[in-house]
C-alpha positions in Angstrom: 0.0 0.0 0.0 1.1 3.6 -0.7 0.5 6.5 1.6 0.0 9.6 -0.5 -0.2 12.8 1.6 -1.0 16.3 0.6 0.2 19.0 3.0 -1.7 22.0 4.0 -3.5 23.7 6.9 -7.1 22.7 7.9 -10.1 25.1 8.1 -11.7 27.2 5.4 -9.4 30.1 6.2 -6.5 28.4 4.4 -8.5 26.8 1.5 -6.8 27.3 -1.8 -3.9 29.3 -0.4 -0.4 28.7 -1.7 0.6 26.8 1.4 -2.3 24.4 0.7 -1.2 23.4 -2.8 -0.6 19.9 -1.4 -4.2 19.6 -0.2 -5.4 20.8 -3.6 -3.2 18.4 -5.5 -4.5 15.5 -3.3 -8.1 16.6 -3.8 -7.5 16.4 -7.6 -6.1 12.9 -7.3 -9.0 11.8 -5.1 -11.5 13.3 -7.5 -9.9 11.6 -10.6 -9.8 8.2 -8.9 -13.2 8.4 -7.1 -11.6 8.3 -3.6 -13.5 10.0 -0.7 -11.0 11.5 1.8 -13.4 11.7 4.8 -12.3 9.1 7.4 -10.7 10.6 10.5 -7.7 8.6 11.8 -4.4 9.6 13.5 -5.1 13.3 13.2 -5.8 13.2 9.5 -8.5 12.8 6.9 -8.0 9.6 4.9 -9.5 7.7 2.1 -8.5 4.4 0.5 -8.7 3.4 -3.1 -6.7 2.0 -6.1 -4.4 3.9 -8.4 -2.4 2.2 -11.1 -3.4 -1.2 -9.8 -2.0 -0.4 -6.3 -3.9 0.1 -3.0 -3.5 3.7 -1.8 -4.3 5.6 1.4 -4.8 9.3 0.6 -4.0 11.5 3.6 -4.7 15.2 4.5 -3.1 15.8 7.9 -5.3 18.0 10.1 -2.5 19.0 12.5 -1.5 22.2 10.7 1.5 22.3 8.4 4.3 22.4 11.0 3.1 19.2 12.7 2.3 17.2 9.5 4.7 14.5 10.6 2.7 13.5 13.6 -0.2 12.2 11.5 2.0 10.8 8.7 4.4 9.1 11.2 1.5 7.5 13.1 -0.2 6.2 9.9 3.1 4.9 8.5 3.7 3.0 11.7 0.1 1.7 12.0 0.1 0.4 8.4 3.8 -0.8 8.6 4.9 1.3 5.6 8.5 1.7 4.4 9.1 5.5 3.8 11.5 4.8 0.9 9.1 2.8 -1.2 5.6 3.4 0.2 5.2 7.2 1.0 4.7 10.1 -1.4 4.3 13.6 -0.1 2.8 16.5 -2.2 3.6 20.0 -1.0 4.1 23.7 -1.9 7.6 25.0 -2.9 8.4 28.7 -3.2 11.6 28.0 -5.2 9.5 26.9 -8.3 7.2 29.2 -10.3 3.4 28.4 -10.3 2.5 25.6 -12.6 5.8 23.7 -12.3 6.4 20.6 -10.3 9.5 18.6 -9.3 9.5 14.9 -8.5 12.1 13.6 -6.1 13.0 10.2 -4.6 14.3 11.8 -1.5 15.9 15.1 -0.2 16.2 17.5 2.6 13.5 19.7 4.0 14.7 22.7 2.1 13.4 25.0 4.8 9.8 23.6 4.5 8.5 23.1 8.1 6.0 20.4 7.1 8.7 18.4 5.5 11.0 19.0 8.5 8.2 17.5 10.7 7.8 14.5 8.5 11.5 13.8 8.5 11.6 14.1 12.2 8.6 11.7 12.7 9.7 9.1 10.1 13.4 9.3 11.1 14.5 9.6 7.5 14.4 12.0 4.6 14.3 9.1 2.2 10.7 9.3 0.9 9.3 10.3 -2.5 7.8 13.7 -3.0 6.2 16.0 -5.5 7.0 19.7 -5.0 4.4 22.1 -6.4 5.7 25.5 -7.4 3.8 28.4 -5.8 6.2 31.2 -6.6 8.6 33.3 -4.6 8.7 37.0 -3.7 11.7 39.4 -3.4 10.9 40.6 0.1 11.2 37.5 2.3 10.0 39.5 5.3 6.5 39.1 3.6 6.9 35.3 3.1 4.2 34.3 5.6 1.7 36.6 3.9 2.8 35.2 0.5 2.4 31.5 1.3 -0.9 32.1 3.2 -2.2 34.2 0.4 -4.4 33.2 -2.6 -3.3 32.8 -6.2 -4.1 35.4 -8.9 -6.5 34.4 -11.7 -3.5 33.7 -14.0 -1.8 31.7 -11.3 -4.9 29.6 -10.6 -4.8 28.4 -14.3 -1.2 27.5 -13.9 -1.9 25.7 -10.6 -4.7 23.7 -12.2 -2.1 22.5 -14.7 0.3 21.7 -11.9 -2.3 19.6 -10.1 -2.9 17.6 -13.3 0.9 17.1 -13.7 1.0 15.9 -10.0 -1.7 13.4 -10.8 0.2 12.0 -13.7 3.4 11.9 -11.7 1.7 10.1 -8.8 0.2 7.5 -11.1 3.6 6.7 -12.5 5.2 6.7 -9.1 2.6 4.3 -7.7 3.2 2.1 -10.8 6.9 1.9 -9.8 8.2 4.2 -12.4 9.6 7.2 -10.5 12.4 7.7 -13.0 9.8 8.2 -15.8 7.9 10.6 -13.6 11.0 12.6 -13.0 12.0 12.7 -16.7 8.5 13.7 -17.8 7.6 16.3 -15.2 10.9 17.8 -14.0 11.1 20.2 -17.0 13.0 23.5 -17.3 11.4 26.8 -16.3 9.0 28.4 -18.8 10.7 30.9 -21.0 
């Protein structure tokens, strides 16, 4: 079984913000595969289904971003999952422009507090991930406002494309073809 988690903050206040790109990507995956993410377990909303012939557990931690690892660690332990081969995390990344994604087999937290929490609770940084570009700003003193802010109309269109790319990448990753997902979706920046 694969645990596929989208990161974000619960409550309507944060719906569709940049920091909730992981939630939005997971919602897109759930919708495309007819999976209802409604069950409450281990501090998360979950739903089970099948993607690319594999059983999956879709997860939206309800612990707020900085504590995402609590729910993911508890679920990984309960279901006896191997982080290296069984876990995929979808989350926002300010280092990529809106509409772009990056697929990785592993990596550091890169300053992302949700990923830091997951690394801490899993005891490893070796888990697959899909980073969703949400854009950066020049004045980093305004970063909190930026990531908790909403996308412009033009950015929403780009993010819709990113969520579809994330869906395609996750389908390949679950099928065991992470390298193809990386080759297909880790494209250069738009000109």
